[in-house]
N, C-alpha and C positions, 0 to 999 in steps of 0.2 A: 188089638190095641197095643199090647205089650211089644209086638214086633215093630210097629210104627215108632213107638217111643224109643226103642233101642236103635232104630235106624236114624231117628232124628238126633239122638245124642251122639251117634257116630259121626254124622254129617257135621254136627256142631263142633266136635273136637277136631275134625279135619280142617274145617274153615278157620277155627281159631289158630291152629298150628300154622296154617298157610299165611295167616296175617302176622305171625311172629309173636304170638303170646299164647299162654295156656294157664289154666287154673293151677294154683300152688297146691302141692300135696296130692294132685290127681283127683281130688274130690270136688264137690260143689262148694261154692263160697270161698272165703279166705282171700288173701292177697294174690295179685297176678304178677308173674315174673316176665320180664322182657327178654326175649331170646334174640341173638344177632341174626341179621338178615342180609344177604348179598344183594346189593342194588343191581337192577337190570343193566344199567350202563356199565358197571364194573364187570359183571359177568360177560357182557358183550366184548369188552376190551380184552379180557382174558382169552376169549375164543379167537379174537382177531390175532392176538399175539401167537397163540398156538398154531393158527393157520399160516401165519407168516414164517414161523420157524419151520413148519413142515415144507412150505414152498421153497425156503432157502436151502433146506437139506436136499430137496429133490433137484434143484438147479445145480447145487454144488457137486452132485454125483456124476456130472458129465465128465467124459474122458478128457484129460488135459490137452491131447492133440486136437480133439473136436472143439473144445472151448477156445483154444488159440486160433483155430481156423475161422471160427465164428467172429472173433474179435477182429481178425485181419480183414474179413470181408466187410464188416460194419465200418471199420476205419477207412478202407479204400473207397467205399461208396458214399462217404460223408466228408467231402473235402472242405466245405464251407458251412458256416452257420446260416440258417437254423438247422439244417439236416445233421450237423455235427453233434447236436444234443443227444442223438441216439448213442453215441460213444459214451457220453456221460451217464446215460440211463443204464447202459450195460455195466458200467463200473459200479453202479449203485445196487446191483442185484445181491451180491454177497461178497465176502472177502476173497474167495477164489476168483470170482469174475473181476474184482478190482485188481488183483495181482496180474491176471491175464491182460487186462487193459493197459497196465503200466508197462508190461513187457513188450506190448505191440506198439503203443502210441509213442512216437518219437517227440523229443522236445522241439520248440520253435526253431532252434539253431539249425536243425537238420531238415525238418519238414515244412517250416515256414507257416505253421498253424498254431493257434492258441486253443487249447482244449480244456484243461483243468485250471483251477485257481493257482496252482503252483507254477503254471506257465508264465504268469505275470511277473515272476521274479527270476525267470530264466533268461539268458541272452536271446536277443532277437535273431531273425534269419541271417544267414551268412551271405547269400547271393543277392537278395533283393530286400528293400526295406519293407517293414510292416506298416501298412496304411491304417491310421487311426484318425479320429478327430475329437475335439473337446467342445462341449457346449457350456456356456456360462450363464448363470442366473444372477443378475446383478442385485435383485431384491434381497436375497438371503446369502449372497457371497458364496455360492456353491458352484462347483465345477464337476462336470461329468465326462468321463473318458469312454469312448465307444470304438469298437473295431469296425472299420469300413467293410461293408458287404458287397458294394458295387463300385463302379468308377464315378458315380455321381457325387457331387460336392454340395452338401453332405447327403447321406442316405439315412435310413432308419437306424442302422448300426446295431451291434451287439454290445450291451453294457458290460464294461470291465471294472472300472473303479470310479469312486466319487471322492471329492475333497471339499472341505468347507473352511473358510477363512475366519479366524478369531483374533480379536485384539487382546493380548495378554500383557497388561501394563504398557511398557514402552516398546514391546515387540509384537510381531505378527506371526501367527502360527496357522498352518494348513494341516488339518487332520485328514488323513487318507484312509479310506475304508473300502471293503468289498461290497458293503451294503449302503445304498444311497439314503436309507432311512435310519441308519444306526452309525452316526458320525461321532463316536465317543471313544476316547483313548483306552478305556478299560474293557471294551466289548470284544467278543470273539472275532468280529469282522474287522477289527483294527489292523491296518497294514503297516502304517508308519506315519511320519509327519515331517513337515518342513518348517523351519524356524528362521526368522530374519533378525538382523540387528536393528538398532534404532533408526538408522537412515534407510533401511531397506535395500542396501547394496551388497550385503553378504548373507548367504543362506546356508544353513546346515541341514543335511538330509539324514533322517534317522529311520532305521528299519526296526520293526517289532520283533524280528527273529535274528539270531546270529547269522551273518552272511557267510561265515566260514568257521571251521573248527577252531576252537580256542579264542574266538572273539569275545571281548569283554564289553559289557554295557557301559555307556557313558556315565561318568560320576557326577556330572553337573546336575543340580537340582531341577533345572528347567527341562531336562531331557527325560525325567522320570514320568512314568504313567501314573497319574493320580489314582490312588485307591484301587488299582487293578488287582492287587493281591486279595482284597476283600471281596471283589466281585467274582473272580474265577481263579482258584489257586493254580490251575494249569496254564494260565497265561503269564508270560514273562512280565516282571514288574519294571523292566528297564527298556531303554532304547539303545540301538547300536548304530553308531555313526558310520555311514556308508558313502558320504560325499559332501562336497562343498562347492558352492557356486558364488562367484563374486563379480561385481560390475565395477569397472574402472571409473574413477571420478573424472568429471569434465568441468572443472571450476572456471576455465577460460571460455566456456561455451563455444568452443571451436566447432565448425561445421562437421557433422558426421553422425552416424548411428551409434547405438549403444555398443560398448565393447565388454565382452564377458569372458570369463575363464572358469573352467570346471576341473575338479579333481574327484574322480569317481572310483570307488573300490569295486572292481568287477571280478567275478569268479573265473578261474582258469581250469579248464578240463571238467566242466560240470556235466553230469549225466542226468537222466530222468530221476525224479524223486521217487522214493520207495512208496510214498502215499500221495496220490494226486491232489489231495486236499491239504497237504502240509508241505512246508518248505524244508528241504533237506540241506543242512550246511555242507559246503564243499570243503575240501581239505586245504586249498590254497586260494589266495586272492591277490590281485595286483592292482596298483593304482593307475588309472587312465587319465591322462591330461588332455583336455579339449579346449579349444578356443573358437570364437565365432569367425566364420569365413568373411574376409573383408569384401564389402560390396564395391562396385565401381560406380563412378559418377557418370550419369547419362546427360550429355549436354543438351540434346533435343528435348528430353522430358524434364530436365532440370530437377533430377532426384537421384537418390542412390538405388541401385538395382542389383538383384541377385537372380540367378536362374533357378526357379523352383519347379521347373518342368511341368507347369500347368497346375500344380497342386495349391498355389496361393494366388488369389485374385484381387485382393485389396491391399493397398499400401498401408503400412502401419509401423510404428516404432518398435512394436513387439516382435516383428518378423526376424527370424535368424536362422542360420545354419551353423552347425558345430562340426569341426574337423579336428583331427589329431595333428599336431605340429610335425613338420617334416623332420625326418631323422630320429623320431622317437623310437626307442627300443621297447617294443611291446610284443606279447605273445599272440596278438590277434592279427598282426600284419595290416594295420589301418593307418599307419603314420606316413601319409603321403600328401596331406593337405588338399586332396582332391576328392577322396571318398567321404561323402557326407554321412556322419554317424547319426545325427538327429537334425531334423528341420521342422520348423514351427512357423505357421503363418495364418493370416486372417483371410477368411472367405466370406463371412457375413458379419453383421454387427456383433453377434454373440456366438459365433462359430469359428473354430480354428482347426486347421489340419495339424497332425502330429505324426511324422514318419520317422521310424527308428530302425536300427539294425544292430547286430552284434558289435561290441560286447555289452551294450546297454540292454536292460530289461524294460518292460513296459512300465513298471513301477518307478524306476530311476528316470526314464524319459518323461513321464508324467510330472514327477517332482521338479525336474529341471524346467519344464515348460511353465509350471506354476509360478516360478520366480519372475517370469516376464510380465505378469499381471501387476497392476499397481503403478502409481506414479513414482518416478525416481528423479527428482529435481537435480540431484547432484551428479547425475550421469547423462543428462540430456541437454 
């Protein structure tokens, strides 16, 4: 009987300690003291973190030559999306894999492909335009930029950027973001914005990051990002002016399409970013002047026409092609009035193609195309 009692008291003390409490003073009676207990969920999270650290350490031990060869083969075998997500997955393994991916993957200017978020702020391809398209949601004034995956107009596409139009007093603003569900100036996914004047004929393009070394944020109150310092101290609290788009007035209502001019700050000699998820400021920047290519009047069709090479199928006042004026001295060699830097045109009721090339980036091209939406009574 004494042995059973001793066993029972022992089992009781074990069960009490496992439940997180024990009698005070080690004896029977008295007050009970509560001891800290590790929740199962917290313990599991710690185990997962330890396993991830062990896996990362194991993967980072690969020889640099072997790691570089792996990245080269993955990059060569994934020329288009969605297979190209394998390159992004490799860059997410650990820091060494990310560095290897950055050293292997070339920018859009050289390879003609978009891989990382930083690619959206790098110049487009040199030899052929990058084919994209924009979808519009009229209900919530939202616009989505996709990378074309096939020759179909349009296809499912790879999501790149999103923008939403807001009315700010007498002005209109477009907030551009990496995340279609997070269109707020103070968020980490904020890319930049577009702001128009009262008449909607002049637009300023702002970047969330400095486009080149020594760039200073705009001092105007309207260009500041509201409360972004309070949300994330690592996010810049200002916007950097990177371009201007203006539409010429047409008070006489003379026959003809819209006439637009652009002045865009484009990087010179930009290389790949040191971090594929961050934009790296370049050392120099030059201003690129663009104007819309003049269409010709078609007597038989009784309309203004441009050759979009099959990429535009619906007539619209929004359709345009941008070229650099002849004789323009620029480091990109595009000042011939024949090389189309950006073309934008309608293919469905709420779908538009957007094809761009160097020296414009996807972000800059998207911002320019957004200026075409909306009524411009003074220009039509």
